C-alpha positions as CSV (number, residue, x, y, z in Angstrom):
1,M,62.1,135.0,272.9
2,V,62.8,138.7,273.3
3,I,65.0,140.4,270.7
4,A,67.6,141.5,273.3
5,E,68.1,137.9,274.4
6,D,69.2,136.7,271.0
7,K,72.4,138.5,270.1
8,K,72.4,137.4,266.5
9,E,68.9,138.6,265.8
10,M,69.6,141.9,267.6
11,Q,72.7,142.4,265.4
12,H,70.6,141.6,262.4
13,I,67.9,144.2,263.3
14,V,70.6,146.8,264.0
15,S,72.1,146.1,260.6
16,V,68.7,146.4,258.9
17,L,68.0,149.7,260.7
18,R,71.4,151.2,259.6
19,Q,70.8,150.1,256.1
20,T,67.3,151.6,256.3
21,K,68.8,155.0,257.2
22,Y,71.1,154.8,254.2
23,A,68.4,153.7,251.8
24,L,66.1,156.5,253.0
25,K,68.8,159.2,252.5
26,E,69.5,157.8,249.0
27,A,65.7,157.5,248.3
28,D,66.4,153.8,247.4
29,A,63.0,152.2,247.4
30,F,64.3,148.9,246.1
31,S,66.7,148.4,249.0
32,L,63.9,149.3,251.4
33,Q,61.8,146.5,249.8
34,Q,64.6,144.0,250.1
35,L,65.2,144.9,253.8
36,S,61.5,144.5,254.4
37,D,61.5,141.0,252.8
38,Q,64.6,140.0,254.9
39,T,62.8,141.1,258.0
40,I,59.8,139.0,257.3
41,H,61.9,135.8,257.8
42,S,62.8,136.9,261.3
43,A,59.2,138.0,261.9
44,T,57.9,134.6,260.9
45,I,60.4,132.7,263.0
46,Q,60.2,134.8,266.1
47,Q,56.6,135.9,265.8
48,H,57.7,139.0,267.7
49,T,55.7,142.2,267.1
50,D,58.8,144.4,266.9
51,F,60.1,142.4,263.9
52,I,56.7,142.7,262.3
53,T,56.5,146.4,263.0
54,I,59.9,146.9,261.4
55,A,58.9,144.9,258.3
56,V,55.7,146.9,257.9
57,L,57.5,150.2,258.4
58,L,60.1,149.2,255.8
59,Y,57.5,148.3,253.3
60,A,55.6,151.5,254.0
61,L,58.8,153.5,253.6
62,N,59.5,151.7,250.4
63,K,56.1,152.7,249.0
64,M,56.5,156.3,250.3
65,V,60.0,156.7,248.8
66,A,58.7,155.3,245.5
67,R,55.7,157.6,245.5
68,H,56.7,160.6,247.6
69,D,56.0,163.0,244.7
70,K,52.5,161.5,244.3
71,I,51.7,161.5,248.0
72,K,52.9,165.1,248.1
73,I,54.7,165.1,251.4
74,K,56.0,168.6,251.9
75,R,59.4,168.9,253.4
76,W,60.4,165.4,252.4
77,D,64.1,166.0,253.4
78,S,63.0,167.1,256.8
79,L,61.0,164.0,257.3
80,V,63.9,161.8,256.2
81,N,66.1,163.6,258.8
82,K,63.6,163.1,261.6
83,L,63.2,159.4,260.7
84,S,66.9,159.0,260.7
85,N,67.2,160.5,264.1
86,E,64.5,158.2,265.4
87,I,66.2,155.2,263.9
88,D,69.4,156.2,265.6
89,K,67.5,156.3,268.9
90,S,65.9,152.9,268.3
91,I,69.3,151.4,267.5
92,A,70.8,152.9,270.7
93,E,68.0,151.5,272.8
94,L,68.3,148.1,271.2
95,E,72.0,148.0,271.8
96,R,71.3,148.9,275.5
97,R,68.9,146.0,275.4
98,D,66.0,148.2,276.4
99,V,63.3,146.6,274.3
100,E,60.5,148.7,275.7
101,E,62.2,151.9,274.6
102,F,63.1,150.3,271.3
103,A,59.5,149.5,270.7
104,R,58.5,153.0,271.7
105,H,60.8,154.5,269.1
106,L,59.4,152.2,266.4
107,E,55.9,153.5,267.3
108,H,57.3,157.0,267.1
109,I,58.6,156.4,263.6
110,K,55.1,155.2,262.6
111,D,53.6,158.3,264.2
112,L,56.1,160.6,262.4
113,L,55.0,159.1,259.1
114,I,51.3,159.6,259.8
115,D,51.5,163.1,261.4
116,F,54.3,164.7,259.5
117,S,52.2,165.9,256.6
118,P,48.6,166.6,257.5
119,S,47.7,166.9,253.8
120,A,49.0,163.4,253.1
121,K,47.8,161.8,256.4
122,Q,45.1,159.7,254.8
123,D,47.4,158.5,252.0
124,I,50.1,157.5,254.5
125,Q,47.6,155.7,256.8
126,E,46.4,153.8,253.7
127,V,50.0,152.9,252.8
128,L,50.6,151.6,256.3
129,R,47.4,149.6,256.3
130,K,48.3,148.0,252.9
131,A,51.8,147.4,254.2
132,A,50.4,145.5,257.2
133,V,48.1,143.4,254.9
134,N,50.9,142.7,252.5
135,K,53.3,141.6,255.2
136,A,50.6,139.5,256.8
137,A,50.2,137.6,253.5
138,R,53.9,137.0,253.4
139,I,54.0,135.7,257.0
140,Y,50.9,133.5,256.2
141,E,52.9,132.1,253.2
142,H,55.5,130.9,255.7
143,G,53.0,128.7,257.4
144,I,51.7,130.7,260.2
145,S,47.9,130.4,260.6
146,L,45.5,133.0,259.2
147,H,44.2,133.7,262.7
148,Q,47.7,134.1,264.3
149,T,49.0,136.2,261.4
150,A,46.0,138.6,261.5
151,H,46.4,138.9,265.2
152,L,50.1,139.6,265.0
153,L,49.5,142.4,262.5
154,G,46.4,143.9,264.0
155,I,44.3,143.4,261.0
156,T,41.1,141.4,260.5
157,Q,41.1,137.8,259.2
158,W,38.7,139.0,256.6
159,E,41.2,141.6,255.3
160,L,43.9,139.0,255.2
161,A,41.8,136.3,253.6
162,D,40.5,138.7,250.9
163,Y,44.0,139.9,250.0
164,I,45.4,136.3,250.0
165,G,42.5,135.1,247.8
166,Q,43.0,137.9,245.3
167,R,46.7,137.5,245.2
168,S,47.0,133.7,245.1
169,I,44.7,133.4,242.1
170,F,47.2,135.3,240.0
171,D,50.5,134.4,241.7
172,N,50.2,130.7,241.8
173,P,51.3,129.0,238.6
174,F,49.3,125.9,239.5
175,N,46.1,127.9,239.0
176,A,46.4,127.8,235.2
177,T,43.2,126.5,233.6
178,I,43.1,123.2,231.8
179,D,40.9,122.8,228.8
180,V,37.9,120.5,229.0
181,E,39.2,117.7,226.9
182,K,42.4,117.4,229.0
183,R,40.4,117.4,232.2
184,A,38.1,114.6,230.8
185,R,41.2,112.5,230.0
186,M,42.6,113.1,233.4
187,A,39.4,112.0,235.0
188,E,39.2,108.9,232.9
189,D,42.8,108.0,233.8
190,F,42.1,108.6,237.4
191,F,39.1,106.2,237.5
192,K,40.8,103.4,235.5
């Protein structure tokens, strides 16, 4: 299904993009993170690259807002204004139901992030790569196969599997270790 065919999803994305503009202007990293998480739900259901691109961009923007002093992006306010203008253009194209132009503006936002500050280019590219891997892990958690998820995000299955493996060891409460005596009792009970 194409975004423009589903009025409810289109309205949701327009709302997310408008909230993104506001969060950027307010330098509200927490809101950007929440918007990214909300978008993952749509990305998982629709498996549409535009939803995924939005989720990755929002996550990257969240990290950049939280660390813009560290990343040392010169002319931060100018970048925020350019991003806001590009978001406005993407909203207008989506409302016109021109999905190709909408997608082109999303790519332009990504390009703006990478090219705006040559001194921070490598840091920003790394933020975008990590954002893609993080969002891929979230989509995978929703039940989409490792292969499909990696393909949707344009990352390797190895990158995704490595990230998921590292993360799930610590994030899963069922990974707590059980002492030897308790394991032995459980084994005895099992074989009785």
